[in-house]
C-alpha positions as CSV (number, residue, x, y, z in Angstrom):
1,M,7.7,7.8,-6.4
2,I,4.9,7.5,-3.9
3,R,3.4,4.6,-5.9
4,S,6.7,2.8,-5.9
5,L,7.3,3.4,-2.2
6,R,3.8,2.1,-1.3
7,I,4.9,-1.2,-2.9
8,Q,8.2,-1.3,-1.0
9,P,8.3,1.4,1.7
10,L,12.1,1.3,2.1
11,L,15.1,3.3,0.9
12,V,18.7,2.6,1.6
13,V,21.4,5.3,1.6
14,L,25.0,4.5,0.5
15,R,27.7,7.1,1.2
16,P,30.8,6.8,-0.9
17,D,34.2,7.3,0.6
18,L,37.5,8.4,-1.1
19,D,38.4,4.7,-1.8
20,D,35.1,4.3,-3.6
21,L,35.8,7.4,-5.7
22,D,39.5,6.8,-6.4
23,S,39.4,3.1,-7.3
24,D,38.0,0.9,-10.1
25,F,34.3,1.2,-9.4
26,A,33.6,-2.4,-10.0
27,I,35.7,-3.6,-7.1
28,T,34.8,-0.9,-4.5
29,R,33.0,-1.4,-1.2
30,L,30.1,0.7,-2.4
31,F,29.5,-1.4,-5.5
32,C,29.7,-4.6,-3.4
33,Q,27.1,-3.2,-1.1
34,L,25.0,-2.0,-4.1
35,D,25.1,-5.5,-5.6
36,Q,24.0,-7.1,-2.3
37,L,21.1,-4.7,-2.0
38,V,19.9,-5.4,-5.5
39,E,20.3,-9.1,-5.0
40,A,18.2,-8.9,-1.8
41,G,15.4,-7.1,-3.7
42,V,15.8,-3.5,-2.5
43,Q,14.2,-1.2,-5.1
44,H,15.2,2.3,-3.9
45,V,18.8,3.3,-3.2
46,E,20.3,6.7,-2.7
47,I,23.9,7.6,-3.2
48,A,25.0,10.5,-1.2
49,W,26.3,13.5,-3.2
50,I,29.9,14.5,-2.6
51,E,31.8,17.3,-4.3
52,H,34.3,15.2,-6.1
53,P,35.4,15.1,-9.7
54,R,34.6,11.4,-10.1
55,W,31.2,11.4,-8.3
56,C,29.3,11.7,-11.5
57,D,31.3,8.8,-13.0
58,L,30.5,6.7,-10.0
59,V,26.7,7.2,-10.2
60,M,26.7,6.7,-13.9
61,A,28.5,3.4,-13.5
62,A,26.0,2.5,-10.8
63,R,23.1,3.2,-13.1
64,S,24.7,1.2,-15.9
65,R,25.3,-1.7,-13.6
66,H,21.7,-1.8,-12.2
67,P,19.5,0.0,-14.8
68,R,16.2,-1.1,-13.2
69,L,17.0,0.3,-9.8
70,S,15.2,3.4,-8.6
71,L,18.4,5.4,-7.9
72,G,18.3,8.7,-6.1
73,A,20.8,11.2,-4.6
74,A,21.1,12.0,-1.0
75,S,22.6,15.0,1.0
76,I,21.5,17.7,-1.5
77,T,22.0,21.0,0.2
78,Q,23.1,23.4,-2.5
79,Q,22.0,24.6,-6.0
80,S,25.0,23.2,-7.8
81,A,24.4,19.7,-6.4
82,L,20.7,19.9,-7.3
83,Q,21.5,21.0,-10.9
84,Q,24.0,18.2,-11.2
85,V,21.8,15.4,-10.1
86,A,18.9,16.7,-12.2
87,E,21.1,16.7,-15.3
88,L,22.3,13.1,-14.5
89,G,18.7,11.8,-14.8
90,F,18.2,10.7,-11.2
91,S,14.7,9.5,-10.2
92,Y,14.7,11.8,-7.1
93,A,16.9,13.4,-4.5
94,M,16.8,14.0,-0.8
95,S,17.9,16.9,1.3
96,P,18.5,16.8,5.1
97,L,16.9,20.3,5.3
98,L,14.1,22.4,4.1
99,H,15.3,25.3,1.9
100,A,12.7,27.3,0.1
101,E,15.0,28.4,-2.8
102,L,16.2,24.9,-3.3
103,Q,12.7,23.5,-3.5
104,Q,11.6,26.3,-5.9
105,R,14.6,25.5,-8.1
106,A,13.7,21.8,-8.1
107,D,10.2,22.7,-9.1
108,Q,11.5,24.8,-12.0
109,L,13.6,21.8,-13.1
110,G,10.6,19.5,-12.9
111,F,12.7,17.4,-10.5
112,L,11.6,15.6,-7.3
113,L,13.5,16.9,-4.3
114,V,12.3,15.6,-0.9
115,P,13.1,18.0,1.9
116,G,14.2,17.1,5.4
117,V,11.8,18.4,8.1
118,M,11.8,18.1,11.9
119,T,8.9,20.3,13.2
120,P,5.2,20.8,12.5
121,S,6.1,24.2,11.1
122,E,8.6,22.8,8.7
123,I,6.1,20.2,7.6
124,R,3.5,22.9,6.9
125,Q,6.1,25.0,5.1
126,A,7.1,22.1,2.9
127,C,3.4,21.5,2.0
128,D,3.0,25.2,1.2
129,L,6.0,24.8,-1.2
130,G,4.1,22.0,-3.0
131,C,6.0,19.0,-1.5
132,R,4.0,15.8,-1.5
133,L,6.8,13.9,0.2
134,V,8.9,14.9,3.2
135,K,11.7,13.2,5.1
136,L,11.4,13.3,8.9
137,F,15.1,13.8,10.0
138,P,16.6,12.8,12.3
139,A,13.7,10.4,13.1
140,S,15.4,8.6,16.0
141,V,15.6,11.8,17.9
142,L,11.9,12.5,17.6
143,G,10.7,8.9,18.2
144,R,8.2,6.9,16.4
145,Q,5.2,8.4,18.3
146,F,5.9,11.8,16.7
147,Y,3.7,11.0,13.7
148,R,0.6,10.2,15.8
149,Q,1.2,13.2,18.0
150,I,1.0,15.6,15.1
151,A,-1.5,13.8,12.9
152,A,-4.6,14.9,14.7
153,P,-3.8,18.6,15.2
154,M,-2.3,19.0,11.7
155,G,-4.8,17.1,9.7
156,N,-3.7,15.7,6.3
157,L,0.0,15.0,6.4
158,P,2.3,14.6,3.3
159,F,3.8,11.2,2.5
160,M,6.4,10.9,5.3
161,I,9.7,9.1,5.2
162,A,11.4,8.5,8.5
163,A,15.2,8.7,8.3
164,G,18.2,9.0,10.6
165,G,19.4,6.6,13.2
166,L,17.1,3.7,12.3
167,R,17.8,0.0,11.8
168,A,16.2,-2.8,9.8
169,C,14.7,-4.1,13.0
170,D,12.8,-0.8,13.3
171,L,11.0,-1.2,10.0
172,C,7.8,-2.9,11.2
173,H,7.4,-0.8,14.3
174,W,7.8,2.6,12.5
175,L,5.5,1.6,9.6
176,A,2.9,0.5,12.1
177,A,3.2,3.9,13.8
178,G,2.0,5.6,10.7
179,Y,5.1,6.5,8.7
180,D,4.8,5.8,5.0
181,A,8.4,4.7,4.3
182,I,11.7,4.2,6.2
183,A,15.2,5.2,5.1
184,L,18.2,3.2,6.4
185,G,21.8,4.1,6.2
186,R,25.1,2.6,7.4
187,T,23.4,0.2,9.8
188,V,22.3,-2.0,6.8
189,F,25.8,-3.4,6.7
190,E,27.7,-4.6,9.7
191,K,31.3,-5.2,9.0
192,D,30.3,-5.3,5.3
193,G,27.8,-8.1,6.0
194,F,24.2,-7.5,5.0
195,D,21.8,-7.3,7.9
196,P,19.8,-10.6,7.8
197,S,16.8,-8.9,9.4
198,L,16.4,-6.7,6.4
199,A,16.6,-9.6,4.0
200,A,13.9,-11.4,6.1
201,W,11.7,-8.2,6.0
202,I,12.0,-8.0,2.2
203,D,11.2,-11.7,1.8
204,A,8.1,-11.3,4.0
């Protein structure tokens, strides 16, 4: 995962709504957005986990539609969700929080779960649990200088993904500030139109 993100340090998170889950998947808003991301060259996409009977069918359809995409799951906060995404064969999953038992279970499953962290103590705890990647969340609250402020006193930092409240226009600035990758969410699509600045960044 780290090797892949070094090539393209970007993840995009898609959140299904009830219309996405209750309709023919091929014509849903989420699949339209997924198609646009793949066409633009985005390599890493997360689909947020939702406790819904058709969520598994949705993600399996997404994998079948775009088999070469590095597809992950977002918003994993409980053991049942972790078990489900691991069984579905996801490449990875992300959590908005750091939970020791959840990380230990992911380790037992041999599955990559990236925890959400917000403080130096949580970053150190994640490292102690064996995490090589962490997600700084919510990054927009902490600001892009946070990385440089903690880098010197903490020494070696894990691979750090900045997530939460960021836009495509932030990519260059946050990567230049030291972050290893950036995760974007709903701001990628404005009124269902793909952000042209993201397409320009990918092309560059």
